[in-house]
C-alpha positions as CSV (number, residue, x, y, z in Angstrom):
1,M,3.6,-23.4,22.9
2,R,1.7,-21.2,20.3
3,M,-2.0,-20.7,20.5
4,K,-4.2,-20.4,17.5
5,P,-4.8,-16.7,16.7
6,V,-8.3,-15.3,17.4
7,A,-10.0,-13.9,14.4
8,R,-11.2,-10.3,14.7
9,A,-13.2,-9.9,11.6
10,L,-15.2,-12.0,9.1
11,T,-15.3,-11.0,5.4
12,V,-18.3,-12.1,3.5
13,V,-18.7,-11.9,-0.3
14,L,-22.2,-11.3,-1.4
15,G,-22.5,-11.0,-5.1
16,A,-20.3,-8.0,-6.1
17,S,-20.3,-6.5,-2.6
18,V,-17.9,-7.2,0.2
19,V,-19.2,-6.9,3.7
20,T,-16.8,-7.0,6.7
21,A,-18.5,-7.9,10.0
22,V,-16.4,-7.0,12.9
23,A,-17.0,-8.5,16.3
24,A,-18.4,-6.0,18.8
25,Q,-15.6,-4.5,20.8
26,P,-15.5,-1.6,23.3
27,A,-14.8,1.8,21.9
28,F,-11.4,3.3,22.7
29,A,-10.4,6.9,22.6
30,A,-6.7,6.3,22.7
31,E,-4.6,6.4,19.5
32,I,-1.0,6.7,18.4
33,S,-0.2,8.8,15.4
34,T,2.2,7.3,12.9
35,G,5.8,8.6,12.8
36,A,8.7,8.7,15.2
37,R,7.6,8.3,18.8
38,S,8.9,7.4,22.3
39,L,6.8,5.7,25.0
40,Q,7.3,6.5,28.6
41,S,6.3,4.1,31.5
42,V,3.5,5.7,33.6
43,N,4.7,4.1,36.8
44,V,8.5,4.1,36.5
45,S,9.5,7.7,36.3
46,G,11.9,8.6,33.5
47,S,11.9,5.1,32.0
48,Y,11.1,4.5,28.4
49,L,10.3,1.5,26.2
50,R,13.5,0.5,24.4
51,H,15.5,-2.4,23.0
52,A,18.8,-3.6,24.1
53,D,20.6,-6.7,22.5
54,Y,17.4,-7.2,20.5
55,L,15.2,-7.6,23.6
56,G,12.5,-5.2,24.7
57,S,12.7,-3.5,28.1
58,I,12.1,-0.3,29.8
59,A,15.1,1.8,30.9
60,A,16.0,5.3,32.1
61,V,16.5,7.8,29.3
62,S,17.3,11.5,29.7
63,A,18.8,14.4,27.8
64,S,22.2,13.3,28.9
65,S,21.8,9.8,27.6
66,S,24.0,8.6,24.8
67,A,22.9,8.9,21.2
68,Q,22.6,5.1,21.0
69,V,20.3,4.9,24.1
70,K,18.1,7.7,22.7
71,S,17.9,5.9,19.3
72,D,17.1,2.6,21.1
73,A,14.2,4.4,22.8
74,T,12.7,5.8,19.6
75,F,10.4,3.8,17.3
76,T,8.6,4.6,14.1
77,V,4.9,3.9,14.5
78,T,3.3,2.4,11.4
79,P,-0.2,1.0,10.7
80,G,-0.4,-2.5,12.0
81,L,1.5,-5.0,9.8
82,A,-1.4,-7.4,10.2
83,G,-4.1,-4.7,9.7
84,G,-6.8,-4.1,12.2
85,V,-8.6,-0.9,13.1
86,G,-6.6,1.2,15.6
87,C,-3.7,-1.2,15.5
88,V,0.0,-0.3,15.0
89,S,3.5,-1.7,14.7
90,F,6.8,-0.4,15.9
91,Q,9.9,-0.3,13.8
92,A,13.3,0.4,15.3
93,A,16.1,2.5,13.7
94,N,17.9,-0.6,12.6
95,G,14.8,-1.6,10.5
96,M,13.7,-4.5,12.8
97,W,10.3,-4.7,14.4
98,L,9.0,-5.2,17.9
99,R,7.2,-8.6,18.1
100,H,6.4,-11.1,20.7
101,R,7.6,-14.7,20.6
102,D,6.6,-17.1,23.3
103,Y,5.2,-13.9,24.9
104,R,8.7,-12.3,25.2
105,V,9.0,-9.1,23.3
106,R,12.0,-8.7,21.1
107,L,13.3,-7.1,17.9
108,E,13.4,-9.2,14.7
109,T,13.6,-8.7,11.0
110,N,10.2,-8.9,9.3
111,A,9.8,-12.5,8.0
112,G,6.7,-11.7,6.1
113,T,4.8,-14.7,7.5
114,A,1.3,-14.4,8.9
115,T,2.6,-15.3,12.3
116,F,5.2,-12.6,12.3
117,L,2.8,-9.9,11.1
118,A,0.3,-10.7,13.8
119,D,3.0,-11.0,16.5
120,A,4.3,-7.5,15.5
121,T,0.8,-5.8,15.6
122,F,-0.6,-4.2,18.7
123,C,-4.0,-2.6,19.1
124,V,-4.2,0.7,20.9
125,R,-6.3,0.8,24.1
126,D,-6.9,3.4,26.8
127,G,-4.2,3.5,29.5
128,S,-4.5,3.6,33.2
129,V,-4.1,7.3,33.4
130,T,-5.5,10.1,31.2
131,G,-3.5,10.5,28.0
132,S,-1.8,7.1,28.3
133,V,-2.2,4.0,26.1
134,R,-2.1,0.3,26.5
135,L,-1.1,-2.1,23.7
136,E,-3.1,-5.3,23.2
137,S,-1.7,-8.2,21.3
138,F,-3.4,-8.4,17.9
139,N,-3.5,-12.2,17.8
140,F,-3.8,-12.9,21.6
141,P,-6.7,-10.7,22.8
142,G,-6.5,-10.1,26.5
143,R,-2.7,-10.0,26.5
144,F,-1.0,-6.6,26.7
145,L,2.5,-5.3,26.2
146,R,3.8,-4.7,29.8
147,H,7.0,-4.4,31.7
148,R,7.8,-7.1,34.2
149,D,11.1,-6.6,36.1
150,S,12.0,-4.1,33.4
151,Q,11.6,-6.7,30.7
152,L,8.8,-6.4,28.1
153,W,6.3,-9.3,27.8
154,V,2.8,-9.9,26.4
155,D,1.0,-10.9,29.5
156,A,-2.6,-11.6,30.4
157,S,-4.4,-8.9,32.5
158,T,-4.8,-11.4,35.3
159,T,-1.0,-11.3,35.9
160,N,-0.3,-9.2,39.0
161,P,-3.7,-7.5,38.8
162,N,-2.9,-4.9,41.4
163,T,-0.1,-3.3,39.2
164,F,-0.9,-4.7,35.8
165,A,-2.8,-1.7,34.4
166,A,0.0,0.7,35.3
167,D,2.7,-1.8,34.2
168,S,1.1,-2.0,30.8
169,S,0.4,1.8,30.3
170,F,2.7,4.2,28.5
171,R,2.6,7.9,27.6
172,V,3.3,8.6,24.0
173,G,5.7,11.5,23.6
174,T,8.2,13.3,21.3
175,P,10.8,11.0,20.0
176,W,14.3,11.1,21.5
177,V,15.6,11.0,17.9
178,A,14.0,13.0,15.1
179,G,12.4,10.9,12.4
180,R,13.1,11.1,8.7
181,R,10.8,12.9,6.2
182,S,10.4,9.7,4.4
183,P,9.1,7.1,3.8
184,V,6.0,9.1,3.0
185,I,3.8,6.1,3.8
186,K,4.8,4.6,7.1
187,G,5.4,0.9,6.9
188,L,6.5,-1.5,4.2
189,Y,5.0,-0.6,0.8
190,A,6.5,-0.9,-2.7
191,D,5.8,-0.4,-6.4
192,P,3.9,2.9,-5.8
193,N,1.6,4.2,-8.5
194,I,0.9,7.9,-7.8
195,A,-1.9,9.7,-9.5
196,Y,-3.9,13.0,-9.1
197,L,-7.6,12.1,-9.0
198,A,-10.7,14.1,-7.9
199,G,-8.7,16.9,-6.3
200,R,-6.3,14.7,-4.3
201,Y,-3.1,12.8,-4.8
202,Y,-3.4,9.0,-4.5
203,I,-0.8,6.3,-4.0
204,Y,-1.6,2.7,-4.8
205,P,1.3,0.4,-3.7
206,T,2.2,-3.2,-3.3
207,T,1.7,-4.3,0.4
208,D,5.3,-5.4,1.2
209,G,7.1,-7.5,3.8
210,Y,6.0,-11.0,2.6
211,N,8.4,-13.8,1.7
212,G,8.2,-14.4,-2.0
213,W,6.1,-11.2,-2.4
214,S,3.1,-13.3,-1.5
215,G,0.8,-10.6,-0.2
216,S,-2.8,-10.4,-1.4
217,R,-4.1,-7.0,-0.3
218,F,-4.1,-3.6,-2.1
219,K,-4.5,-0.4,-0.2
220,A,-5.0,3.2,-1.1
221,F,-3.5,6.4,0.4
222,S,-4.5,9.9,-0.4
223,S,-3.1,13.4,0.3
224,T,-3.6,17.0,-0.6
225,D,0.0,18.1,0.0
226,L,2.2,15.0,-0.7
227,V,3.2,15.1,3.0
228,N,0.2,14.0,5.1
229,W,-1.4,10.8,3.9
230,T,-4.7,9.2,4.7
231,D,-4.9,5.4,4.8
232,H,-8.1,4.3,3.1
233,G,-7.6,0.7,4.0
234,T,-7.8,-2.4,1.8
235,I,-9.5,-1.6,-1.5
236,L,-9.1,-5.0,-3.1
237,D,-8.1,-8.4,-1.6
238,V,-7.4,-10.8,-4.4
239,G,-7.7,-13.8,-2.1
240,P,-11.5,-13.6,-1.5
241,Q,-12.4,-11.1,-4.2
242,I,-10.7,-12.4,-7.4
243,S,-11.6,-15.9,-8.6
244,W,-8.5,-16.5,-10.7
245,A,-5.8,-15.3,-8.2
246,A,-5.1,-15.7,-4.5
247,D,-1.7,-14.1,-4.0
248,R,1.2,-12.2,-5.5
249,A,-0.8,-8.9,-5.5
250,W,1.8,-6.6,-7.1
251,A,2.3,-3.2,-8.8
252,P,-1.1,-1.7,-9.4
253,T,-2.1,1.3,-11.5
254,I,-5.3,3.3,-11.9
255,A,-7.1,5.2,-14.7
256,S,-10.2,7.3,-14.9
257,A,-12.8,7.1,-17.8
258,N,-16.5,6.8,-18.4
259,G,-17.3,8.2,-15.0
260,R,-15.5,5.3,-13.4
261,Y,-12.1,4.3,-12.0
262,Y,-10.2,1.3,-13.4
263,F,-7.7,-0.4,-11.2
264,Y,-5.2,-2.6,-13.0
265,F,-3.1,-5.0,-11.0
266,S,-0.8,-8.1,-11.0
267,G,-2.3,-11.2,-9.4
268,A,-0.5,-14.6,-9.5
269,T,1.6,-13.2,-12.4
270,N,-1.5,-12.3,-14.5
271,I,-2.9,-8.8,-15.0
272,G,-6.4,-8.0,-13.9
273,V,-8.7,-5.0,-13.9
274,A,-11.3,-4.0,-11.3
275,T,-13.7,-1.1,-11.4
276,A,-15.3,1.3,-9.0
277,T,-17.1,4.7,-8.8
278,S,-14.6,6.0,-6.3
279,P,-10.8,6.1,-6.2
280,T,-10.9,4.2,-3.0
281,G,-13.3,1.5,-4.2
282,P,-14.9,-0.8,-3.4
283,F,-13.4,-2.4,-6.6
284,T,-15.0,-5.4,-8.3
285,D,-13.8,-7.6,-11.2
286,P,-15.9,-7.1,-14.3
287,L,-14.3,-9.8,-16.3
288,G,-14.0,-12.8,-14.0
289,R,-10.7,-13.6,-15.7
290,P,-7.3,-11.9,-16.3
291,L,-7.1,-9.0,-18.7
292,V,-3.6,-10.3,-19.7
293,A,-3.1,-13.9,-18.8
294,A,0.1,-15.5,-17.6
295,G,1.9,-17.0,-20.7
296,F,0.3,-14.7,-23.2
297,K,3.7,-13.4,-24.2
298,S,7.3,-14.0,-23.3
299,G,8.4,-12.9,-19.8
300,Q,6.0,-12.3,-16.9
301,M,2.7,-10.6,-17.4
302,I,3.0,-8.1,-14.5
303,D,3.5,-4.5,-13.7
304,P,0.6,-2.9,-15.6
305,H,0.5,0.9,-16.3
306,V,-2.2,2.8,-18.1
307,F,-1.4,6.2,-19.8
308,T,-4.3,8.3,-21.1
309,D,-3.2,10.7,-23.8
310,T,-4.6,14.2,-24.3
311,D,-7.0,12.9,-26.9
312,G,-8.6,10.6,-24.4
313,V,-7.2,7.4,-25.8
314,S,-5.7,5.1,-23.2
315,Y,-2.8,2.7,-23.5
316,L,-1.8,-0.3,-21.4
317,Y,1.9,-1.1,-20.8
318,W,3.3,-4.0,-18.9
319,G,6.1,-6.6,-18.7
320,N,9.0,-8.2,-16.9
321,G,12.0,-9.1,-19.1
322,Y,10.0,-7.9,-22.2
323,S,8.1,-4.7,-22.6
324,Y,4.7,-4.5,-24.2
325,G,2.0,-2.0,-25.0
326,V,-1.5,-1.9,-26.6
327,R,-4.3,0.6,-27.1
328,L,-7.2,-0.1,-24.8
329,N,-10.7,-0.1,-26.2
330,A,-13.1,2.7,-25.0
331,D,-14.5,0.3,-22.3
332,M,-11.0,0.2,-20.7
333,I,-11.3,-3.5,-20.0
334,S,-10.6,-5.0,-23.5
335,Y,-8.1,-4.6,-26.4
336,D,-7.2,-6.2,-29.7
337,A,-4.6,-8.8,-28.9
338,S,-3.3,-8.7,-32.5
339,Q,-2.2,-5.1,-31.9
340,V,0.1,-5.7,-28.9
341,R,3.5,-4.0,-29.5
342,T,6.8,-5.3,-28.2
343,F,9.3,-2.5,-27.4
344,S,13.1,-2.6,-27.6
345,L,14.3,-0.8,-24.5
346,P,17.9,-1.0,-23.5
347,N,18.4,-2.7,-20.1
348,F,14.6,-3.0,-19.5
349,R,13.6,-5.2,-16.6
350,E,10.1,-4.1,-15.5
351,A,7.8,-1.3,-14.4
352,P,7.1,0.6,-17.6
353,F,5.5,4.0,-16.9
354,V,4.7,6.5,-19.6
355,F,3.8,10.2,-19.3
356,K,3.7,13.1,-21.7
357,R,5.1,16.6,-21.4
358,N,5.2,19.3,-24.1
359,N,4.4,16.7,-26.8
360,I,7.3,14.5,-25.7
361,Y,6.4,11.0,-24.6
362,Y,8.5,9.6,-21.8
363,M,9.0,5.9,-21.2
364,T,10.5,5.3,-17.7
365,Y,11.3,1.8,-16.5
366,S,13.2,-0.2,-13.9
367,V,16.5,-1.9,-14.5
368,D,18.2,-4.9,-12.7
369,D,16.3,-6.8,-10.0
370,T,14.2,-5.4,-7.2
371,G,16.3,-7.5,-4.8
372,S,19.5,-5.8,-5.9
373,E,20.8,-2.6,-4.4
374,N,21.6,-1.6,-8.0
375,Y,17.9,-1.6,-9.0
376,H,17.4,1.8,-10.7
377,V,15.4,3.9,-13.2
378,E,16.2,4.6,-16.8
379,Y,14.1,6.3,-19.5
380,S,13.6,6.8,-23.2
381,T,11.7,9.4,-25.2
382,G,9.5,9.2,-28.3
383,S,7.1,11.2,-30.5
384,T,4.1,8.8,-30.0
385,P,2.8,6.6,-27.2
386,F,4.5,3.7,-29.0
387,G,7.8,5.4,-29.7
388,P,10.1,4.8,-31.5
389,W,12.0,5.2,-28.3
390,T,15.4,7.0,-27.9
391,H,17.3,5.8,-24.9
392,R,18.3,8.7,-22.6
393,G,20.0,6.9,-19.6
394,T,19.7,6.7,-15.9
395,I,17.6,9.2,-13.8
396,L,17.4,7.5,-10.4
397,A,20.0,5.4,-8.7
398,K,21.3,4.4,-5.2
399,N,23.1,6.7,-2.8
400,L,25.1,4.5,-0.4
401,S,26.3,7.5,1.6
402,L,22.7,8.0,2.7
403,G,21.9,4.2,3.0
404,I,19.6,4.4,-0.1
405,K,19.6,1.1,-2.0
406,G,17.5,-0.1,-4.8
407,P,15.5,3.0,-5.6
408,A,13.1,2.2,-8.5
409,H,9.7,1.0,-9.6
410,Q,8.8,4.5,-10.3
411,S,5.6,6.5,-11.2
412,V,5.2,10.1,-12.1
413,V,2.6,12.8,-11.3
414,K,2.2,16.4,-12.3
415,A,0.8,18.9,-9.8
416,P,-2.4,20.4,-11.2
417,D,-2.2,23.7,-13.2
418,S,1.6,23.7,-13.1
419,D,4.8,22.3,-14.6
420,T,5.8,20.8,-11.2
421,W,6.5,17.0,-11.4
422,Y,7.2,14.3,-8.8
423,M,8.5,10.8,-8.9
424,A,7.2,8.2,-6.4
425,Y,9.3,5.1,-6.0
426,H,10.4,2.5,-3.5
427,R,13.8,1.7,-2.0
428,F,15.1,-0.9,0.5
429,A,13.6,0.0,3.9
430,I,16.3,2.0,5.8
431,P,18.5,0.8,7.3
432,A,18.0,-3.0,7.2
433,G,15.5,-3.6,4.3
434,N,15.9,-5.8,1.3
435,G,14.0,-6.8,-1.8
436,T,10.9,-7.8,0.2
437,N,11.1,-5.1,2.9
438,R,10.8,-1.9,0.9
439,E,9.4,1.6,1.6
440,T,7.8,4.3,-0.5
441,T,9.0,7.8,-1.0
442,I,8.6,10.8,-3.3
443,D,11.1,13.3,-4.7
444,P,10.9,16.2,-7.2
445,M,11.5,15.6,-10.9
446,R,13.0,18.4,-13.0
447,F,13.6,18.9,-16.7
448,N,16.3,20.5,-18.8
449,A,15.5,23.1,-21.4
450,D,15.6,20.4,-24.2
451,G,13.1,18.3,-22.3
452,T,15.5,15.7,-21.0
453,I,15.1,14.7,-17.3
454,Q,17.6,15.8,-14.7
455,P,18.8,13.1,-12.3
456,V,16.3,12.6,-9.5
457,I,18.0,13.2,-6.2
458,P,17.0,10.5,-3.7
459,T,16.5,12.1,-0.2
460,L,15.8,11.0,3.3
């Protein structure tokens, strides 16, 4: 029997402000950094949290253990799939996630449902000995991940009270198997828009892992070195904050003008815009309606991108199936609908992204379907923000020898005061992802002497 999850926070909308009131909870010093980790039982010497035949357990692991055993005892720690301050999730090397079902802990593929996300999220608490942690169920407060006869369960703390604290405590240590460099953002995120703003790099992605791409929250991440990323949490939740959309929060982009930041996003297959005085929000909707409404043109009105030229004029691009562009007015939240251009781009599917280098305009875009391993990036060049566009071919594609599938929905950023460029994109989560379980990464982008782009090499 499933119990109703217990709410941990209440979001209240007051005018243009969003206030989150969190129920009082004790302070905890314990934390688990994201990345590859192994967790050792505090009271069963040499035993580690692991999975076997998709069931969670603890088992002995040592330097002489097989590569498979070591891999089974290594998890990638990510921010909690269901959110929550100080909460985390655990992804195995096969791409599945630790979750509890009927209180038994097992590995399963992320179904993207609210139940799954909550079942796979654990909040970090202080352990029974110094330096150890306990993992409290996100949706069943008072129940903790613990080993019972070597099996992993989510049990109430009243179970075997004499040994429960130790049975539910783990030391977080070096992973038995080294983690990959990527994804650069731990967890399931797609459609990344990368930008350099106010002295930092920012990534604004789609929050992934939902059936039908039905997520509602946008988050922001920032970095000074493209390696270590700070999670700034939810900056816009279309459910409570946008009157005309409640889900399908996809593919955002950001621009800066007029001393403000403008966040363009897809919501319920419309395009909206929200504004803030900081790259991390809080963002509010100045229009109360879509900027580009569903049905305005043929195809889906999704995947916005804003390019600001060196003369300060900004242009909005968007489309799925058809590619469109228009000059934005100086207020950044309006345009002349009669001036919308339709572009002829070979193989275009979605995700138009324009940038400029040495007076050449580059139109990059995604080809095929995001659910296909053949999803990839092509590009064209032109002499103006509206072309005419000359097709140049593919610059990013799958590499099955590395398990890289569906790399696309790209964005591009230039390092300040340099001619160093990077492409951010998503791919199927490795090794068991698909079109709704994707991860974000970054690779260098290089140019030939004639200005054409060299193939981007996808890496792990």
